PDB file with SEQRES, HELIX, SHEET and CRYST1 records, atoms N, CA, C and O in Angstrom:
SEQRES   1 A   81  ILE GLY LEU ASP GLU ALA SER ALA ARG LEU GLY LEU VAL          
SEQRES   2 A   81  HIS ARG ALA SER ARG ALA ALA ASP PRO ALA GLY LEU VAL          
SEQRES   3 A   81  ARG LEU PRO ALA GLN THR PHE LEU ASP LEU ASP LEU ALA          
SEQRES   4 A   81  LEU ALA PHE LEU GLY HIS LEU ALA LEU ARG MET ARG LEU          
SEQRES   5 A   81  SER ASN LEU LEU ASP GLN ARG THR VAL ASP LEU ILE GLY          
SEQRES   6 A   81  TYR PRO LEU PRO GLY ARG ALA TYR HIS GLY LEU LEU GLU          
SEQRES   7 A   81  THR THR TRP                                                  
SHEET    1 AA1 4 LEU A   3  ARG A  15  0                                        
SHEET    2 AA1 4 GLN A  31  PHE A  42 -1                                        
SHEET    3 AA1 4 LEU A  46  SER A  53 -1                                        
SHEET    4 AA1 4 ALA A  72  THR A  79 -1                                        
SHEET    1 AA2 2 ARG A  18  ALA A  19  0                                        
SHEET    2 AA2 2 ARG A  27  LEU A  28 -1                                        
CRYST1    1.000    1.000    1.000  90.00  90.00  90.00 P 1           1          
ATOM      1  N   ILE A   1     -77.333  -9.783  89.822  1.00  0.00           N  
ATOM      2  CA  ILE A   1     -76.366  -9.986  90.899  1.00  0.00           C  
ATOM      3  C   ILE A   1     -75.078  -9.266  90.639  1.00  0.00           C  
ATOM      4  O   ILE A   1     -74.153  -9.365  91.445  1.00  0.00           O  
ATOM      5  N   GLY A   2     -74.976  -8.546  89.552  1.00  0.00           N  
ATOM      6  CA  GLY A   2     -73.744  -7.770  89.235  1.00  0.00           C  
ATOM      7  C   GLY A   2     -72.587  -8.663  88.836  1.00  0.00           C  
ATOM      8  O   GLY A   2     -71.460  -8.440  89.280  1.00  0.00           O  
ATOM      9  N   LEU A   3     -72.830  -9.649  88.024  1.00  0.00           N  
ATOM     10  CA  LEU A   3     -71.765 -10.579  87.596  1.00  0.00           C  
ATOM     11  C   LEU A   3     -70.726  -9.853  86.719  1.00  0.00           C  
ATOM     12  O   LEU A   3     -71.065  -9.306  85.670  1.00  0.00           O  
ATOM     13  N   ASP A   4     -69.474  -9.855  87.159  1.00  0.00           N  
ATOM     14  CA  ASP A   4     -68.383  -9.197  86.420  1.00  0.00           C  
ATOM     15  C   ASP A   4     -67.627 -10.146  85.524  1.00  0.00           C  
ATOM     16  O   ASP A   4     -67.221  -9.777  84.422  1.00  0.00           O  
ATOM     17  N   GLU A   5     -67.432 -11.382  85.992  1.00  0.00           N  
ATOM     18  CA  GLU A   5     -66.632 -12.324  85.234  1.00  0.00           C  
ATOM     19  C   GLU A   5     -67.046 -13.751  85.578  1.00  0.00           C  
ATOM     20  O   GLU A   5     -67.415 -14.038  86.717  1.00  0.00           O  
ATOM     21  N   ALA A   6     -66.985 -14.629  84.606  1.00  0.00           N  
ATOM     22  CA  ALA A   6     -67.265 -16.035  84.810  1.00  0.00           C  
ATOM     23  C   ALA A   6     -66.208 -16.824  84.009  1.00  0.00           C  
ATOM     24  O   ALA A   6     -65.867 -16.471  82.880  1.00  0.00           O  
ATOM     25  N   SER A   7     -65.721 -17.870  84.616  1.00  0.00           N  
ATOM     26  CA  SER A   7     -64.747 -18.697  83.913  1.00  0.00           C  
ATOM     27  C   SER A   7     -64.924 -20.174  84.261  1.00  0.00           C  
ATOM     28  O   SER A   7     -65.419 -20.516  85.335  1.00  0.00           O  
ATOM     29  N   ALA A   8     -64.517 -21.028  83.350  1.00  0.00           N  
ATOM     30  CA  ALA A   8     -64.572 -22.468  83.568  1.00  0.00           C  
ATOM     31  C   ALA A   8     -63.313 -23.087  82.936  1.00  0.00           C  
ATOM     32  O   ALA A   8     -62.851 -22.647  81.883  1.00  0.00           O  
ATOM     33  N   ARG A   9     -62.785 -24.094  83.591  1.00  0.00           N  
ATOM     34  CA  ARG A   9     -61.617 -24.805  83.069  1.00  0.00           C  
ATOM     35  C   ARG A   9     -61.793 -26.286  83.283  1.00  0.00           C  
ATOM     36  O   ARG A   9     -62.130 -26.737  84.377  1.00  0.00           O  
ATOM     37  N   LEU A  10     -61.564 -27.031  82.240  1.00  0.00           N  
ATOM     38  CA  LEU A  10     -61.648 -28.483  82.312  1.00  0.00           C  
ATOM     39  C   LEU A  10     -60.221 -29.011  82.082  1.00  0.00           C  
ATOM     40  O   LEU A  10     -59.605 -28.716  81.057  1.00  0.00           O  
ATOM     41  N   GLY A  11     -59.707 -29.784  83.033  1.00  0.00           N  
ATOM     42  CA  GLY A  11     -58.337 -30.253  82.931  1.00  0.00           C  
ATOM     43  C   GLY A  11     -58.282 -31.780  82.910  1.00  0.00           C  
ATOM     44  O   GLY A  11     -59.019 -32.455  83.628  1.00  0.00           O  
ATOM     45  N   LEU A  12     -57.399 -32.299  82.078  1.00  0.00           N  
ATOM     46  CA  LEU A  12     -57.216 -33.740  81.979  1.00  0.00           C  
ATOM     47  C   LEU A  12     -55.741 -34.029  82.197  1.00  0.00           C  
ATOM     48  O   LEU A  12     -54.885 -33.454  81.525  1.00  0.00           O  
ATOM     49  N   VAL A  13     -55.441 -34.923  83.139  1.00  0.00           N  
ATOM     50  CA  VAL A  13     -54.092 -35.315  83.452  1.00  0.00           C  
ATOM     51  C   VAL A  13     -54.027 -36.839  83.358  1.00  0.00           C  
ATOM     52  O   VAL A  13     -54.862 -37.542  83.925  1.00  0.00           O  
ATOM     53  N   HIS A  14     -53.046 -37.326  82.652  1.00  0.00           N  
ATOM     54  CA  HIS A  14     -52.831 -38.777  82.538  1.00  0.00           C  
ATOM     55  C   HIS A  14     -51.452 -39.122  83.043  1.00  0.00           C  
ATOM     56  O   HIS A  14     -50.471 -38.482  82.665  1.00  0.00           O  
ATOM     57  N   ARG A  15     -51.365 -40.132  83.897  1.00  0.00           N  
ATOM     58  CA  ARG A  15     -50.085 -40.645  84.372  1.00  0.00           C  
ATOM     59  C   ARG A  15     -49.938 -42.086  83.879  1.00  0.00           C  
ATOM     60  O   ARG A  15     -50.817 -42.922  84.087  1.00  0.00           O  
ATOM     61  N   ALA A  16     -48.842 -42.347  83.244  1.00  0.00           N  
ATOM     62  CA  ALA A  16     -48.597 -43.716  82.768  1.00  0.00           C  
ATOM     63  C   ALA A  16     -48.257 -44.613  83.988  1.00  0.00           C  
ATOM     64  O   ALA A  16     -47.938 -44.123  85.072  1.00  0.00           O  
ATOM     65  N   SER A  17     -48.335 -45.901  83.772  1.00  0.00           N  
ATOM     66  CA  SER A  17     -47.971 -46.816  84.854  1.00  0.00           C  
ATOM     67  C   SER A  17     -46.503 -46.628  85.163  1.00  0.00           C  
ATOM     68  O   SER A  17     -45.710 -46.300  84.280  1.00  0.00           O  
ATOM     69  N   ARG A  18     -46.138 -46.836  86.420  1.00  0.00           N  
ATOM     70  CA  ARG A  18     -44.790 -46.565  86.880  1.00  0.00           C  
ATOM     71  C   ARG A  18     -44.400 -47.519  87.981  1.00  0.00           C  
ATOM     72  O   ARG A  18     -45.247 -48.168  88.595  1.00  0.00           O  
ATOM     73  N   ALA A  19     -43.103 -47.594  88.223  1.00  0.00           N  
ATOM     74  CA  ALA A  19     -42.605 -48.463  89.300  1.00  0.00           C  
ATOM     75  C   ALA A  19     -42.777 -47.766  90.641  1.00  0.00           C  
ATOM     76  O   ALA A  19     -42.558 -46.561  90.761  1.00  0.00           O  
ATOM     77  N   ALA A  20     -43.173 -48.544  91.655  1.00  0.00           N  
ATOM     78  CA  ALA A  20     -43.361 -47.993  92.993  1.00  0.00           C  
ATOM     79  C   ALA A  20     -42.115 -48.182  93.848  1.00  0.00           C  
ATOM     80  O   ALA A  20     -42.003 -47.579  94.916  1.00  0.00           O  
ATOM     81  N   ASP A  21     -41.177 -49.009  93.397  1.00  0.00           N  
ATOM     82  CA  ASP A  21     -39.972 -49.247  94.153  1.00  0.00           C  
ATOM     83  C   ASP A  21     -38.751 -49.209  93.204  1.00  0.00           C  
ATOM     84  O   ASP A  21     -38.895 -49.419  92.000  1.00  0.00           O  
ATOM     85  N   PRO A  22     -37.585 -48.947  93.744  1.00  0.00           N  
ATOM     86  CA  PRO A  22     -36.401 -48.843  92.886  1.00  0.00           C  
ATOM     87  C   PRO A  22     -36.100 -50.099  92.059  1.00  0.00           C  
ATOM     88  O   PRO A  22     -35.539 -49.991  90.969  1.00  0.00           O  
ATOM     89  N   ALA A  23     -36.454 -51.266  92.549  1.00  0.00           N  
ATOM     90  CA  ALA A  23     -36.190 -52.496  91.833  1.00  0.00           C  
ATOM     91  C   ALA A  23     -37.168 -52.748  90.717  1.00  0.00           C  
ATOM     92  O   ALA A  23     -36.926 -53.602  89.865  1.00  0.00           O  
ATOM     93  N   GLY A  24     -38.270 -52.022  90.700  1.00  0.00           N  
ATOM     94  CA  GLY A  24     -39.291 -52.171  89.677  1.00  0.00           C  
ATOM     95  C   GLY A  24     -40.149 -53.423  89.848  1.00  0.00           C  
ATOM     96  O   GLY A  24     -40.731 -53.916  88.882  1.00  0.00           O  
ATOM     97  N   LEU A  25     -40.226 -53.937  91.078  1.00  0.00           N  
ATOM     98  CA  LEU A  25     -41.025 -55.146  91.321  1.00  0.00           C  
ATOM     99  C   LEU A  25     -42.500 -54.855  91.471  1.00  0.00           C  
ATOM    100  O   LEU A  25     -43.341 -55.687  91.133  1.00  0.00           O  
ATOM    101  N   VAL A  26     -42.821 -53.662  91.984  1.00  0.00           N  
ATOM    102  CA  VAL A  26     -44.224 -53.271  92.178  1.00  0.00           C  
ATOM    103  C   VAL A  26     -44.551 -52.170  91.178  1.00  0.00           C  
ATOM    104  O   VAL A  26     -43.853 -51.159  91.111  1.00  0.00           O  
ATOM    105  N   ARG A  27     -45.610 -52.366  90.404  1.00  0.00           N  
ATOM    106  CA  ARG A  27     -46.012 -51.371  89.396  1.00  0.00           C  
ATOM    107  C   ARG A  27     -47.310 -50.691  89.859  1.00  0.00           C  
ATOM    108  O   ARG A  27     -48.245 -51.342  90.324  1.00  0.00           O  
ATOM    109  N   LEU A  28     -47.329 -49.371  89.714  1.00  0.00           N  
ATOM    110  CA  LEU A  28     -48.555 -48.614  89.966  1.00  0.00           C  
ATOM    111  C   LEU A  28     -49.294 -48.486  88.625  1.00  0.00           C  
ATOM    112  O   LEU A  28     -48.663 -48.262  87.592  1.00  0.00           O  
ATOM    113  N   PRO A  29     -50.609 -48.625  88.637  1.00  0.00           N  
ATOM    114  CA  PRO A  29     -51.361 -48.583  87.380  1.00  0.00           C  
ATOM    115  C   PRO A  29     -51.423 -47.160  86.796  1.00  0.00           C  
ATOM    116  O   PRO A  29     -51.187 -46.176  87.496  1.00  0.00           O  
ATOM    117  N   ALA A  30     -51.737 -47.083  85.533  1.00  0.00           N  
ATOM    118  CA  ALA A  30     -51.954 -45.788  84.876  1.00  0.00           C  
ATOM    119  C   ALA A  30     -53.167 -45.108  85.499  1.00  0.00           C  
ATOM    120  O   ALA A  30     -54.113 -45.765  85.933  1.00  0.00           O  
ATOM    121  N   GLN A  31     -53.121 -43.802  85.533  1.00  0.00           N  
ATOM    122  CA  GLN A  31     -54.218 -43.031  86.151  1.00  0.00           C  
ATOM    123  C   GLN A  31     -54.597 -41.874  85.250  1.00  0.00           C  
ATOM    124  O   GLN A  31     -53.727 -41.250  84.643  1.00  0.00           O  
ATOM    125  N   THR A  32     -55.886 -41.579  85.157  1.00  0.00           N  
ATOM    126  CA  THR A  32     -56.395 -40.431  84.406  1.00  0.00           C  
ATOM    127  C   THR A  32     -57.323 -39.622  85.307  1.00  0.00           C  
ATOM    128  O   THR A  32     -58.247 -40.161  85.916  1.00  0.00           O  
ATOM    129  N   PHE A  33     -57.062 -38.325  85.378  1.00  0.00           N  
ATOM    130  CA  PHE A  33     -57.848 -37.442  86.233  1.00  0.00           C  
ATOM    131  C   PHE A  33     -58.531 -36.408  85.336  1.00  0.00           C  
ATOM    132  O   PHE A  33     -57.911 -35.870  84.419  1.00  0.00           O  
ATOM    133  N   LEU A  34     -59.781 -36.139  85.598  1.00  0.00           N  
ATOM    134  CA  LEU A  34     -60.544 -35.080  84.937  1.00  0.00           C  
ATOM    135  C   LEU A  34     -61.042 -34.146  86.006  1.00  0.00           C  
ATOM    136  O   LEU A  34     -61.774 -34.574  86.899  1.00  0.00           O  
ATOM    137  N   ASP A  35     -60.666 -32.862  85.948  1.00  0.00           N  
ATOM    138  CA  ASP A  35     -61.013 -31.860  86.950  1.00  0.00           C  
ATOM    139  C   ASP A  35     -61.771 -30.718  86.296  1.00  0.00           C  
ATOM    140  O   ASP A  35     -61.558 -30.412  85.123  1.00  0.00           O  
ATOM    141  N   LEU A  36     -62.658 -30.089  87.060  1.00  0.00           N  
ATOM    142  CA  LEU A  36     -63.439 -28.958  86.585  1.00  0.00           C  
ATOM    143  C   LEU A  36     -63.271 -27.819  87.593  1.00  0.00           C  
ATOM    144  O   LEU A  36     -63.481 -28.011  88.791  1.00  0.00           O  
ATOM    145  N   ASP A  37     -62.899 -26.657  87.116  1.00  0.00           N  
ATOM    146  CA  ASP A  37     -62.780 -25.445  87.929  1.00  0.00           C  
ATOM    147  C   ASP A  37     -63.772 -24.412  87.409  1.00  0.00           C  
ATOM    148  O   ASP A  37     -63.841 -24.155  86.208  1.00  0.00           O  
ATOM    149  N   LEU A  38     -64.538 -23.822  88.323  1.00  0.00           N  
ATOM    150  CA  LEU A  38     -65.485 -22.767  87.971  1.00  0.00           C  
ATOM    151  C   LEU A  38     -65.234 -21.544  88.861  1.00  0.00           C  
ATOM    152  O   LEU A  38     -64.937 -21.688  90.047  1.00  0.00           O  
ATOM    153  N   ALA A  39     -65.352 -20.356  88.293  1.00  0.00           N  
ATOM    154  CA  ALA A  39     -65.146 -19.133  89.051  1.00  0.00           C  
ATOM    155  C   ALA A  39     -66.152 -18.079  88.606  1.00  0.00           C  
ATOM    156  O   ALA A  39     -66.405 -17.901  87.414  1.00  0.00           O  
ATOM    157  N   LEU A  40     -66.715 -17.390  89.580  1.00  0.00           N  
ATOM    158  CA  LEU A  40     -67.635 -16.269  89.349  1.00  0.00           C  
ATOM    159  C   LEU A  40     -67.176 -15.065  90.139  1.00  0.00           C  
ATOM    160  O   LEU A  40     -66.957 -15.177  91.346  1.00  0.00           O  
ATOM    161  N   ALA A  41     -67.023 -13.913  89.501  1.00  0.00           N  
ATOM    162  CA  ALA A  41     -66.682 -12.676  90.192  1.00  0.00           C  
ATOM    163  C   ALA A  41     -67.864 -11.742  90.045  1.00  0.00           C  
ATOM    164  O   ALA A  41     -68.392 -11.553  88.949  1.00  0.00           O  
ATOM    165  N   PHE A  42     -68.274 -11.161  91.162  1.00  0.00           N  
ATOM    166  CA  PHE A  42     -69.441 -10.284  91.117  1.00  0.00           C  
ATOM    167  C   PHE A  42     -69.336  -9.169  92.170  1.00  0.00           C  
ATOM    168  O   PHE A  42     -68.568  -9.262  93.127  1.00  0.00           O  
ATOM    169  N   LEU A  43     -70.103  -8.156  91.967  1.00  0.00           N  
ATOM    170  CA  LEU A  43     -70.180  -6.961  92.809  1.00  0.00           C  
ATOM    171  C   LEU A  43     -68.836  -6.247  92.989  1.00  0.00           C  
ATOM    172  O   LEU A  43     -68.654  -5.486  93.939  1.00  0.00           O  
ATOM    173  N   GLY A  44     -67.911  -6.495  92.082  1.00  0.00           N  
ATOM    174  CA  GLY A  44     -66.641  -5.769  92.109  1.00  0.00           C  
ATOM    175  C   GLY A  44     -65.618  -6.286  93.102  1.00  0.00           C  
ATOM    176  O   GLY A  44     -64.429  -6.011  92.935  1.00  0.00           O  
ATOM    177  N   HIS A  45     -66.024  -7.022  94.129  1.00  0.00           N  
ATOM    178  CA  HIS A  45     -65.068  -7.454  95.129  1.00  0.00           C  
ATOM    179  C   HIS A  45     -65.305  -8.859  95.703  1.00  0.00           C  
ATOM    180  O   HIS A  45     -64.581  -9.286  96.602  1.00  0.00           O  
ATOM    181  N   LEU A  46     -66.290  -9.561  95.201  1.00  0.00           N  
ATOM    182  CA  LEU A  46     -66.546 -10.919  95.666  1.00  0.00           C  
ATOM    183  C   LEU A  46     -66.260 -11.930  94.571  1.00  0.00           C  
ATOM    184  O   LEU A  46     -66.488 -11.658  93.392  1.00  0.00           O  
ATOM    185  N   ALA A  47     -65.763 -13.088  94.955  1.00  0.00           N  
ATOM    186  CA  ALA A  47     -65.514 -14.150  93.993  1.00  0.00           C  
ATOM    187  C   ALA A  47     -65.897 -15.479  94.627  1.00  0.00           C  
ATOM    188  O   ALA A  47     -65.619 -15.723  95.801  1.00  0.00           O  
ATOM    189  N   LEU A  48     -66.536 -16.329  93.843  1.00  0.00           N  
ATOM    190  CA  LEU A  48     -66.922 -17.659  94.264  1.00  0.00           C  
ATOM    191  C   LEU A  48     -66.194 -18.630  93.343  1.00  0.00           C  
ATOM    192  O   LEU A  48     -66.341 -18.583  92.122  1.00  0.00           O  
ATOM    193  N   ARG A  49     -65.406 -19.510  93.954  1.00  0.00           N  
ATOM    194  CA  ARG A  49     -64.617 -20.482  93.171  1.00  0.00           C  
ATOM    195  C   ARG A  49     -65.021 -21.884  93.616  1.00  0.00           C  
ATOM    196  O   ARG A  49     -65.194 -22.140  94.807  1.00  0.00           O  
ATOM    197  N   MET A  50     -65.170 -22.789  92.652  1.00  0.00           N  
ATOM    198  CA  MET A  50     -65.515 -24.158  92.922  1.00  0.00           C  
ATOM    199  C   MET A  50     -64.630 -25.081  92.140  1.00  0.00           C  
ATOM    200  O   MET A  50     -64.261 -24.777  91.006  1.00  0.00           O  
ATOM    201  N   ARG A  51     -64.276 -26.227  92.734  1.00  0.00           N  
ATOM    202  CA  ARG A  51     -63.439 -27.206  92.053  1.00  0.00           C  
ATOM    203  C   ARG A  51     -64.018 -28.598  92.292  1.00  0.00           C  
ATOM    204  O   ARG A  51     -64.322 -28.974  93.424  1.00  0.00           O  
ATOM    205  N   LEU A  52     -64.160 -29.340  91.224  1.00  0.00           N  
ATOM    206  CA  LEU A  52     -64.593 -30.709  91.275  1.00  0.00           C  
ATOM    207  C   LEU A  52     -63.432 -31.547  90.790  1.00  0.00           C  
ATOM    208  O   LEU A  52     -63.074 -31.495  89.613  1.00  0.00           O  
ATOM    209  N   SER A  53     -62.838 -32.323  91.688  1.00  0.00           N  
ATOM    210  CA  SER A  53     -61.654 -33.125  91.371  1.00  0.00           C  
ATOM    211  C   SER A  53     -62.052 -34.570  91.104  1.00  0.00           C  
ATOM    212  O   SER A  53     -62.955 -35.105  91.748  1.00  0.00           O  
ATOM    213  N   ASN A  54     -61.379 -35.190  90.159  1.00  0.00           N  
ATOM    214  CA  ASN A  54     -61.584 -36.587  89.829  1.00  0.00           C  
ATOM    215  C   ASN A  54     -63.030 -36.858  89.441  1.00  0.00           C  
ATOM    216  O   ASN A  54     -63.686 -37.722  90.024  1.00  0.00           O  
ATOM    217  N   LEU A  55     -63.527 -36.112  88.448  1.00  0.00           N  
ATOM    218  CA  LEU A  55     -64.913 -36.251  88.008  1.00  0.00           C  
ATOM    219  C   LEU A  55     -65.292 -37.671  87.599  1.00  0.00           C  
ATOM    220  O   LEU A  55     -66.444 -38.071  87.767  1.00  0.00           O  
ATOM    221  N   LEU A  56     -64.358 -38.429  87.073  1.00  0.00           N  
ATOM    222  CA  LEU A  56     -64.617 -39.781  86.626  1.00  0.00           C  
ATOM    223  C   LEU A  56     -64.613 -40.783  87.779  1.00  0.00           C  
ATOM    224  O   LEU A  56     -64.919 -41.961  87.595  1.00  0.00           O  
ATOM    225  N   ASP A  57     -64.259 -40.292  88.975  1.00  0.00           N  
ATOM    226  CA  ASP A  57     -64.196 -41.133  90.185  1.00  0.00           C  
ATOM    227  C   ASP A  57     -63.325 -42.351  89.999  1.00  0.00           C  
ATOM    228  O   ASP A  57     -63.680 -43.465  90.382  1.00  0.00           O  
ATOM    229  N   GLN A  58     -62.157 -42.106  89.392  1.00  0.00           N  
ATOM    230  CA  GLN A  58     -61.195 -43.192  89.153  1.00  0.00           C  
ATOM    231  C   GLN A  58     -60.488 -43.553  90.439  1.00  0.00           C  
ATOM    232  O   GLN A  58     -60.265 -42.702  91.301  1.00  0.00           O  
ATOM    233  N   ARG A  59     -60.138 -44.823  90.564  1.00  0.00           N  
ATOM    234  CA  ARG A  59     -59.358 -45.266  91.739  1.00  0.00           C  
ATOM    235  C   ARG A  59     -57.938 -44.726  91.563  1.00  0.00           C  
ATOM    236  O   ARG A  59     -57.317 -44.969  90.529  1.00  0.00           O  
ATOM    237  N   THR A  60     -57.421 -44.007  92.539  1.00  0.00           N  
ATOM    238  CA  THR A  60     -56.104 -43.437  92.458  1.00  0.00           C  
ATOM    239  C   THR A  60     -55.280 -43.883  93.659  1.00  0.00           C  
ATOM    240  O   THR A  60     -55.818 -44.229  94.711  1.00  0.00           O  
ATOM    241  N   VAL A  61     -53.971 -43.865  93.479  1.00  0.00           N  
ATOM    242  CA  VAL A  61     -53.067 -44.242  94.556  1.00  0.00           C  
ATOM    243  C   VAL A  61     -51.969 -43.201  94.632  1.00  0.00           C  
ATOM    244  O   VAL A  61     -51.679 -42.496  93.665  1.00  0.00           O  
ATOM    245  N   ASP A  62     -51.356 -43.124  95.827  1.00  0.00           N  
ATOM    246  CA  ASP A  62     -50.253 -42.179  96.009  1.00  0.00           C  
ATOM    247  C   ASP A  62     -48.945 -42.837  95.515  1.00  0.00           C  
ATOM    248  O   ASP A  62     -48.962 -43.884  94.868  1.00  0.00           O  
ATOM    249  N   LEU A  63     -47.822 -42.189  95.841  1.00  0.00           N  
ATOM    250  CA  LEU A  63     -46.529 -42.637  95.348  1.00  0.00           C  
ATOM    251  C   LEU A  63     -46.174 -44.064  95.822  1.00  0.00           C  
ATOM    252  O   LEU A  63     -45.489 -44.804  95.117  1.00  0.00           O  
ATOM    253  N   ILE A  64     -46.642 -44.432  97.006  1.00  0.00           N  
ATOM    254  CA  ILE A  64     -46.289 -45.749  97.546  1.00  0.00           C  
ATOM    255  C   ILE A  64     -47.343 -46.799  97.205  1.00  0.00           C  
ATOM    256  O   ILE A  64     -47.119 -47.991  97.414  1.00  0.00           O  
ATOM    257  N   GLY A  65     -48.475 -46.371  96.688  1.00  0.00           N  
ATOM    258  CA  GLY A  65     -49.508 -47.345  96.307  1.00  0.00           C  
ATOM    259  C   GLY A  65     -50.714 -47.369  97.229  1.00  0.00           C  
ATOM    260  O   GLY A  65     -51.618 -48.180  97.034  1.00  0.00           O  
ATOM    261  N   TYR A  66     -50.748 -46.492  98.236  1.00  0.00           N  
ATOM    262  CA  TYR A  66     -51.935 -46.439  99.118  1.00  0.00           C  
ATOM    263  C   TYR A  66     -53.099 -45.767  98.375  1.00  0.00           C  
ATOM    264  O   TYR A  66     -52.880 -44.805  97.639  1.00  0.00           O  
ATOM    265  N   PRO A  67     -54.296 -46.247  98.552  1.00  0.00           N  
ATOM    266  CA  PRO A  67     -55.451 -45.659  97.840  1.00  0.00           C  
ATOM    267  C   PRO A  67     -55.760 -44.244  98.368  1.00  0.00           C  
ATOM    268  O   PRO A  67     -55.619 -43.957  99.556  1.00  0.00           O  
ATOM    269  N   LEU A  68     -56.179 -43.389  97.454  1.00  0.00           N  
ATOM    270  CA  LEU A  68     -56.583 -42.034  97.781  1.00  0.00           C  
ATOM    271  C   LEU A  68     -58.103 -41.894  97.620  1.00  0.00           C  
ATOM    272  O   LEU A  68     -58.720 -42.685  96.907  1.00  0.00           O  
ATOM    273  N   PRO A  69     -58.702 -40.908  98.265  1.00  0.00           N  
ATOM    274  CA  PRO A  69     -60.159 -40.712  98.083  1.00  0.00           C  
ATOM    275  C   PRO A  69     -60.490 -40.450  96.643  1.00  0.00           C  
ATOM    276  O   PRO A  69     -59.662 -39.946  95.885  1.00  0.00           O  
ATOM    277  N   GLY A  70     -61.724 -40.796  96.256  1.00  0.00           N  
ATOM    278  CA  GLY A  70     -62.184 -40.602  94.889  1.00  0.00           C  
ATOM    279  C   GLY A  70     -62.571 -39.159  94.615  1.00  0.00           C  
ATOM    280  O   GLY A  70     -61.777 -38.250  94.855  1.00  0.00           O  
ATOM    281  N   ARG A  71     -63.751 -38.944  94.127  1.00  0.00           N  
ATOM    282  CA  ARG A  71     -64.246 -37.607  93.744  1.00  0.00           C  
ATOM    283  C   ARG A  71     -64.232 -36.678  94.947  1.00  0.00           C  
ATOM    284  O   ARG A  71     -64.540 -37.100  96.061  1.00  0.00           O  
ATOM    285  N   ALA A  72     -63.880 -35.420  94.732  1.00  0.00           N  
ATOM    286  CA  ALA A  72     -63.829 -34.432  95.804  1.00  0.00           C  
ATOM    287  C   ALA A  72     -64.424 -33.104  95.292  1.00  0.00           C  
ATOM    288  O   ALA A  72     -64.321 -32.774  94.110  1.00  0.00           O  
ATOM    289  N   TYR A  73     -65.036 -32.370  96.200  1.00  0.00           N  
ATOM    290  CA  TYR A  73     -65.640 -31.068  95.877  1.00  0.00           C  
ATOM    291  C   TYR A  73     -65.038 -30.050  96.831  1.00  0.00           C  
ATOM    292  O   TYR A  73     -64.907 -30.303  98.029  1.00  0.00           O  
ATOM    293  N   HIS A  74     -64.667 -28.877  96.275  1.00  0.00           N  
ATOM    294  CA  HIS A  74     -64.085 -27.809  97.071  1.00  0.00           C  
ATOM    295  C   HIS A  74     -64.754 -26.490  96.686  1.00  0.00           C  
ATOM    296  O   HIS A  74     -65.081 -26.275  95.519  1.00  0.00           O  
ATOM    297  N   GLY A  75     -64.951 -25.628  97.644  1.00  0.00           N  
ATOM    298  CA  GLY A  75     -65.538 -24.331  97.368  1.00  0.00           C  
ATOM    299  C   GLY A  75     -64.830 -23.232  98.171  1.00  0.00           C  
ATOM    300  O   GLY A  75     -64.286 -23.482  99.246  1.00  0.00           O  
ATOM    301  N   LEU A  76     -64.849 -22.010  97.624  1.00  0.00           N  
ATOM    302  CA  LEU A  76     -64.206 -20.889  98.274  1.00  0.00           C  
ATOM    303  C   LEU A  76     -64.965 -19.620  97.905  1.00  0.00           C  
ATOM    304  O   LEU A  76     -65.278 -19.377  96.739  1.00  0.00           O  
ATOM    305  N   LEU A  77     -65.249 -18.828  98.915  1.00  0.00           N  
ATOM    306  CA  LEU A  77     -65.819 -17.506  98.705  1.00  0.00           C  
ATOM    307  C   LEU A  77     -64.799 -16.503  99.217  1.00  0.00           C  
ATOM    308  O   LEU A  77     -64.428 -16.537 100.391  1.00  0.00           O  
ATOM    309  N   GLU A  78     -64.336 -15.595  98.328  1.00  0.00           N  
ATOM    310  CA  GLU A  78     -63.322 -14.648  98.757  1.00  0.00           C  
ATOM    311  C   GLU A  78     -63.757 -13.234  98.467  1.00  0.00           C  
ATOM    312  O   GLU A  78     -64.588 -12.984  97.594  1.00  0.00           O  
ATOM    313  N   THR A  79     -63.177 -12.309  99.218  1.00  0.00           N  
ATOM    314  CA  THR A  79     -63.498 -10.903  99.033  1.00  0.00           C  
ATOM    315  C   THR A  79     -62.199 -10.095  99.024  1.00  0.00           C  
ATOM    316  O   THR A  79     -61.232 -10.452  99.696  1.00  0.00           O  
ATOM    317  N   THR A  80     -62.188  -9.014  98.262  1.00  0.00           N  
ATOM    318  CA  THR A  80     -61.060  -8.080  98.238  1.00  0.00           C  
ATOM    319  C   THR A  80     -61.580  -6.683  98.444  1.00  0.00           C  
ATOM    320  O   THR A  80     -62.720  -6.387  98.087  1.00  0.00           O  
ATOM    321  N   TRP A  81     -60.772  -5.822  99.012  1.00  0.00           N  
ATOM    322  CA  TRP A  81     -61.160  -4.428  99.200  1.00  0.00           C  
ATOM    323  C   TRP A  81     -59.972  -3.512  99.077  1.00  0.00           C  
ATOM    324  O   TRP A  81     -60.115  -2.296  99.207  1.00  0.00           O  
TER     325      TRP A  81                                                      
END                                                                             
């Protein structure tokens, strides 16, 4: 298939528990995220990129404490000329 380059990256991000309000009455729990990025470049001008977010499917919340979706998959096919 004319593979020119392949790369993989595994990322780990940890957030400690934190206050959700200025008074510190509501605490958000600690969060750990594990992400995987894969990239393949082939035929000199095509690239396929994939990202798997939150591999551990941890429960996550935003800044105010609302729940966010768990595991997510993203893909991209790009070309240059």
